[in-house]
C-alpha positions as semicolon CSV with decimal commas, in nm:
position;residue;x (nm);y (nm);z (nm)
1;M;-9,041;0,042;4,675
2;T;-9,152;-0,359;4,652
3;S;-9,222;-0,504;5,085
4;P;-9,016;-0,817;5,100
5;I;-9,217;-1,163;5,099
6;E;-9,359;-1,210;5,410
7;E;-9,467;-1,535;5,571
8;I;-9,806;-1,596;5,726
9;E;-10,052;-1,842;5,916
10;V;-10,357;-1,788;5,688
11;Q;-10,713;-1,981;5,792
12;C;-10,983;-1,999;5,528
13;P;-11,252;-1,853;5,575
14;K;-11,467;-2,157;5,388
15;C;-11,344;-2,453;5,530
16;S;-11,186;-2,280;5,847
17;T;-10,795;-2,451;5,739
18;T;-10,549;-2,331;5,893
19;Y;-10,221;-2,286;5,658
20;R;-9,860;-2,144;5,617
21;D;-9,845;-1,906;5,319
22;W;-9,607;-1,601;5,203
23;I;-9,734;-1,285;5,046
24;R;-9,584;-0,902;4,955
25;G;-9,802;-0,629;5,094
26;S;-9,727;-0,412;4,822
27;I;-9,547;-0,402;4,413
28;N;-9,422;-0,065;4,296
29;L;-9,497;-0,117;3,952
30;S;-9,317;0,255;3,879
31;L;-8,955;0,103;3,979
32;G;-8,929;-0,058;3,657
33;E;-8,937;-0,425;3,725
34;E;-9,126;-0,629;3,496
35;W;-9,427;-0,805;3,657
36;T;-9,688;-1,086;3,458
37;D;-10,023;-1,000;3,590
38;E;-9,983;-1,430;3,702
39;E;-9,694;-1,297;3,893
40;I;-9,855;-0,991;4,059
41;D;-10,162;-1,301;4,114
42;E;-9,942;-1,522;4,317
43;A;-9,747;-1,251;4,495
44;T;-10,071;-1,073;4,647
45;S;-10,270;-1,407;4,662
46;V;-10,309;-1,709;4,904
47;T;-10,498;-2,006;4,849
48;C;-10,614;-2,259;5,100
49;P;-10,454;-2,626;4,972
50;N;-10,747;-2,789;5,117
51;C;-11,049;-2,638;4,881
52;K;-10,896;-2,397;4,682
53;H;-11,019;-2,052;4,796
54;K;-10,835;-1,762;4,701
55;Q;-10,782;-1,461;4,898
56;Y;-10,648;-1,132;4,848
57;G;-10,436;-0,862;4,994
58;D;-10,668;-0,687;5,264
59;S;-10,901;-0,974;5,294
60;I;-10,690;-1,222;5,350
61;I;-10,770;-1,415;5,773
62;V;-10,419;-1,395;5,966
63;S;-10,440;-1,696;6,210
64;N;-10,375;-1,582;6,555
65;D;-10,305;-1,912;6,703
């Protein structure tokens, strides 16, 4: 099963900007859905709007504020 979209609040480890974004916890490619590499990248990463630093999957720092 592909995880639903989850809204998260992220803190950028590079510039400390806190921002809201979305991510999917997992994508099950064996279900026959067709995903492009660009769609997979967008669904499994977040990008800081301030400094453009990109974080992926488990390395995403979720803000506790």
